[in-house]
C-alpha positions in Angstrom: -0.4 -3.9 -14.4 -2.1 -1.4 -12.6 -4.1 0.2 -15.6 -6.8 2.8 -14.7 -9.2 4.9 -17.0 -8.5 8.0 -16.3 -11.8 9.1 -17.3 -14.0 6.8 -15.3 -12.2 8.3 -12.3 -14.2 11.5 -13.0 -17.2 12.4 -10.6 -18.5 14.9 -9.1 -20.9 15.8 -5.6 -22.6 18.7 -5.5 -21.5 19.1 -2.0 -18.0 19.8 -1.8 -15.1 19.3 -4.3 -13.9 15.3 -5.3 -11.6 14.1 -5.4 -11.3 10.6 -6.4 -8.2 8.1 -6.4 -6.3 7.0 -9.0 -3.5 5.4 -7.1 -2.6 5.4 -4.4 1.2 3.5 -3.1 3.1 4.1 0.4 5.3 6.7 -1.9 2.9 8.3 -4.1 -1.0 9.5 -4.6 -2.6 10.5 -8.2 -6.3 11.3 -7.5 -9.1 13.4 -10.2 -10.2 16.7 -8.0 -13.6 17.2 -10.0 -14.8 20.7 -8.5 -18.2 22.3 -9.6 -18.3 26.0 -10.5 -18.3 28.0 -7.3 -16.6 25.4 -5.8 -13.0 24.9 -3.6 -10.2 23.9 -2.4 -9.1 26.0 0.8 -5.6 27.0 0.6 -3.3 25.1 2.7 0.0 23.6 2.7 2.2 20.2 3.2 5.2 20.5 4.9 8.0 17.2 3.2 5.7 17.1 0.7 5.4 18.4 -3.3 2.2 18.7 -5.6 1.3 18.6 -9.2 -1.9 19.8 -10.3 -3.0 19.2 -13.7 -6.2 20.4 -16.5 -7.9 17.8 -17.2 -10.7 19.7 -17.9 -12.3 23.4 -17.8 -10.0 25.8 -16.1 -8.8 26.7 -12.3 -7.8 29.6 -10.9 -4.7 28.4 -8.4 -2.9 30.5 -5.4 0.4 29.4 -5.0 2.6 30.9 -2.3 1.7 34.7 -2.6 0.6 33.7 -6.3 -2.6 33.2 -8.5 -3.7 32.6 -12.2 -5.9 30.7 -14.7 -5.4 28.1 -15.3 -6.6 26.5 -18.6 -7.2 22.7 -20.0 -2.7 21.4 -20.4 -1.5 23.5 -17.6 -0.1 21.8 -15.1 1.2 23.5 -11.3 3.9 22.4 -9.1 3.5 23.1 -5.2 6.9 22.7 -3.8 6.6 21.6 -0.2 5.7 24.0 2.3 4.3 25.9 0.3 0.1 27.1 0.8 -1.9 26.0 -2.9 -5.7 25.7 -3.3 -7.8 26.0 -6.3 -10.9 27.3 -6.5 -13.7 26.5 -10.4 -15.0 30.2 -11.1 -16.0 29.4 -14.3 -19.7 28.0 -15.2 -17.8 25.0 -16.4 -16.7 22.2 -14.3 -13.0 21.9 -14.1 -11.0 18.4 -13.4 -7.2 17.8 -12.9 -5.2 15.6 -11.9 -2.9 15.4 -8.9 -0.1 14.0 -8.2 1.2 14.2 -4.2 5.6 13.3 -3.4 5.6 11.8 -0.7 2.5 11.1 0.4 2.0 12.6 3.1 1.7 10.6 6.9 
């Protein structure tokens, strides 16, 4: 059985948002995205793949399509295939997201 302790996947980079792989298969990925205050993931889209963000720690400002909303711990949001999406940490606290995407982009 492939088991991971999520907290072991939490690490940050002073340069930019850090993506830490927890699980990776031919069908999906499951990562911890770690953003220090002021860091962001630029708005982008994936044709043919859905992405789900789950806020584990902190608060993120999410852009999904034409909407923008601050989401805190315990919230999840989906960016359906082809929909522009991204996240910013505009707080003074660290932000940790669990992110899964399927099917895995090529």
